[in-house]
C-alpha positions as CSV (number, residue, x, y, z in Angstrom):
1,M,0.3,0.0,0.0
2,R,1.4,3.3,-1.0
3,Y,2.6,5.4,2.0
4,D,1.4,8.8,0.7
5,H,-2.0,6.9,0.7
6,L,-1.8,6.1,4.2
7,L,-0.6,9.3,5.2
8,I,-3.6,10.8,3.6
9,R,-6.0,8.6,5.4
10,R,-4.6,9.5,9.1
11,Y,-6.1,13.1,8.2
12,I,-9.7,12.1,6.7
13,K,-12.1,11.2,9.7
14,P,-14.8,8.7,9.3
15,N,-18.1,9.5,7.5
16,S,-16.3,12.2,5.7
17,K,-17.3,13.4,2.4
18,V,-14.0,13.6,-0.1
19,L,-13.3,14.7,-3.5
20,D,-10.5,13.3,-4.9
21,L,-9.2,15.7,-7.8
22,G,-7.2,13.4,-10.4
23,C,-8.0,10.1,-8.7
24,G,-6.5,7.8,-11.2
25,N,-7.4,4.4,-10.9
26,G,-9.1,5.1,-7.6
27,E,-7.0,3.5,-5.1
28,L,-6.7,6.2,-2.5
29,L,-10.8,6.4,-2.8
30,L,-11.4,3.0,-1.9
31,L,-9.1,2.7,0.8
32,L,-11.2,5.8,2.3
33,K,-14.0,4.2,1.9
34,R,-13.2,1.1,2.8
35,E,-11.4,2.1,6.0
36,R,-12.8,5.7,7.2
37,Q,-16.3,5.2,5.9
38,A,-16.1,8.1,4.0
39,N,-18.2,9.1,1.4
40,V,-16.0,9.3,-2.1
41,R,-16.4,11.0,-5.3
42,G,-13.3,11.5,-8.0
43,L,-12.7,13.4,-11.1
44,D,-10.1,12.4,-13.7
45,I,-9.6,13.6,-17.0
46,K,-8.3,10.0,-18.6
47,E,-11.3,7.9,-19.8
48,N,-9.4,4.8,-19.3
49,K,-8.4,5.6,-15.3
50,V,-12.6,6.9,-14.8
51,A,-13.3,3.4,-16.4
52,K,-11.5,1.3,-14.0
53,C,-12.6,3.4,-11.0
54,L,-16.9,3.0,-12.3
55,E,-15.4,-1.1,-12.1
56,K,-14.5,-0.9,-8.5
57,G,-17.8,0.8,-7.7
58,L,-16.7,4.3,-7.2
59,S,-18.5,7.8,-8.0
60,V,-15.8,8.8,-10.4
61,L,-16.8,11.5,-13.4
62,Q,-14.8,12.3,-16.2
63,L,-13.9,16.2,-16.3
64,D,-11.0,18.7,-16.5
65,I,-10.0,20.1,-13.1
66,N,-8.7,23.1,-15.1
67,K,-12.2,24.2,-16.0
68,D,-14.8,22.2,-14.5
69,L,-14.7,22.8,-10.8
70,H,-17.4,26.1,-11.0
71,D,-20.4,23.7,-10.8
72,Y,-19.4,22.6,-7.4
73,K,-20.9,24.7,-4.1
74,D,-18.7,26.9,-1.5
75,Y,-17.9,23.9,1.7
76,S,-19.9,21.0,0.0
77,F,-16.7,19.0,0.6
78,D,-15.2,17.8,4.0
79,Y,-12.3,17.0,2.1
80,V,-10.6,17.9,-1.4
81,I,-7.3,15.7,-2.2
82,L,-4.8,16.7,-4.7
83,N,-2.4,13.9,-4.3
84,D,0.2,14.1,-6.7
85,T,-1.9,16.4,-9.1
86,L,-1.0,20.1,-8.6
87,Q,2.1,19.8,-10.5
88,T,0.4,18.2,-13.7
89,V,-2.3,21.1,-14.0
90,Y,-2.3,23.9,-16.6
91,S,-3.3,26.5,-14.1
92,P,-2.3,25.4,-10.2
93,I,-3.3,28.5,-8.3
94,K,-6.4,28.3,-9.9
95,V,-7.3,25.2,-9.1
96,L,-5.7,25.0,-5.5
97,N,-7.9,28.1,-5.0
98,E,-11.1,26.5,-6.3
99,A,-10.1,23.5,-4.1
100,V,-10.0,25.6,-0.7
101,R,-13.3,26.9,-2.0
102,I,-14.8,23.6,-2.4
103,G,-13.1,22.0,0.6
104,K,-13.3,22.5,4.1
105,K,-9.7,21.5,4.5
106,V,-7.4,20.9,1.5
107,I,-4.6,17.8,1.1
108,V,-2.3,18.6,-1.3
109,T,0.8,16.1,-1.7
110,F,3.3,16.9,-4.4
111,P,7.0,15.9,-5.6
112,N,9.7,18.6,-3.9
113,F,11.4,19.5,-7.1
114,A,14.4,21.2,-5.1
115,H,15.7,17.7,-3.5
116,Y,19.6,17.2,-3.3
117,S,19.0,14.2,-5.8
118,V,17.5,16.5,-8.6
119,R,19.8,19.3,-7.9
120,F,22.8,16.7,-8.2
121,Y,22.0,15.2,-11.2
122,L,21.5,18.7,-13.3
123,L,24.7,20.0,-12.0
124,L,26.2,16.9,-12.6
125,N,24.4,15.7,-16.3
126,G,23.0,19.1,-17.5
127,K,20.0,17.6,-18.6
128,M,16.8,17.8,-16.9
129,P,16.7,15.6,-13.7
130,K,15.3,11.8,-13.8
131,T,15.3,10.1,-10.6
132,K,13.5,6.9,-9.0
133,A,10.6,10.2,-7.8
134,L,11.0,11.8,-11.1
135,P,10.9,9.0,-13.5
136,Y,10.2,10.7,-16.6
137,E,12.4,11.9,-20.1
138,W,11.4,15.8,-20.2
139,Y,9.1,15.5,-23.1
140,N,6.9,12.6,-21.6
141,T,6.2,14.1,-17.9
142,P,3.1,14.8,-16.6
143,N,4.8,17.3,-14.6
144,I,4.3,20.4,-16.3
145,H,4.8,23.0,-13.3
146,F,8.2,22.3,-11.4
147,F,8.2,23.7,-7.9
148,T,9.6,23.1,-4.3
149,I,8.4,23.6,-1.0
150,K,9.4,27.1,-0.3
151,D,8.0,27.5,-3.6
152,F,4.2,26.0,-2.1
153,I,4.6,27.8,1.2
154,E,5.1,31.2,-1.0
155,I,1.9,31.0,-3.1
156,S,0.4,29.8,0.0
157,R,0.8,33.0,1.8
158,K,0.4,34.9,-1.1
159,N,-3.0,33.6,-1.9
160,K,-4.5,33.9,2.2
161,L,-4.1,30.3,2.2
162,K,-3.7,28.9,5.3
163,I,-1.2,26.3,6.2
164,I,-2.9,23.7,9.0
165,D,-0.4,21.0,9.2
166,K,2.3,19.7,6.8
167,K,4.1,16.4,6.6
168,F,7.9,15.8,4.5
169,Y,8.7,12.1,3.6
170,N,10.0,9.8,1.6
171,K,8.1,7.8,-0.2
172,K,10.2,4.4,1.0
173,N,9.1,5.4,4.4
174,S,7.1,3.2,6.8
175,G,5.4,3.2,10.0
176,G,5.1,6.5,11.7
177,T,6.3,9.7,9.9
178,P,10.2,10.4,10.7
179,K,11.6,14.1,11.0
180,V,13.3,15.6,8.0
181,F,15.4,18.1,8.5
182,H,16.1,21.0,6.1
183,P,13.0,19.3,4.0
184,N,13.6,21.6,0.9
185,L,17.1,20.0,0.9
186,F,15.9,16.4,2.4
187,A,12.2,15.8,1.5
188,K,11.3,14.1,-1.9
189,N,8.1,14.5,-0.7
190,A,5.6,17.1,1.3
191,L,1.9,16.8,2.0
192,F,-0.1,20.0,3.3
193,V,-3.2,20.3,4.4
194,M,-4.8,23.9,3.8
195,S,-7.6,25.6,4.2
196,K,-9.0,28.8,2.9
197,R,-9.0,31.4,6.0
198,Y,-5.4,32.7,6.4
199,S,-4.2,33.7,10.3
200,G,-0.2,33.8,9.4
201,E,0.8,31.8,12.0
202,H,3.1,29.5,9.7
203,K,6.2,31.0,8.7
């Protein structure tokens, strides 16, 4: 079972209403449905992934989250999830702002493009990095916006979003979440729990 899925599960309260933006094959939704008895919904742009979700008995629609979120009412879900999705959309700030409008809380995970392995790869090879966490070539990667933990915190502040919690991790971790020192350099992945209300206490 994917570590990021287990980490997200910890934040979902039982019987919550959950919307997963870019839900893929639906593994996370199925986990939350089974283990948190959550009322789950999903959106994905790819027809084959939506079909696999429907085969699992999940309620998933084929929609483009870059432009098809306006019909959802404010705070109509307890949680909105963007699991390794934000860096793949054309308008990440727009999608993030829509997510915090629709969800009372938003859980965002993403790969940290400032991880030391990415820096060293670019320095030594002079080519776009290709690592275990980023296994794609530059011409076929789904990641179209490359950002770091520092970038995400900065854009959250600029858009007056509240950071409720944050975790930094490597997907090979198991069990608990060990503390990662200097996360912008040493964390391969990040998780943020957000809301629309901003209080300025996270610095």
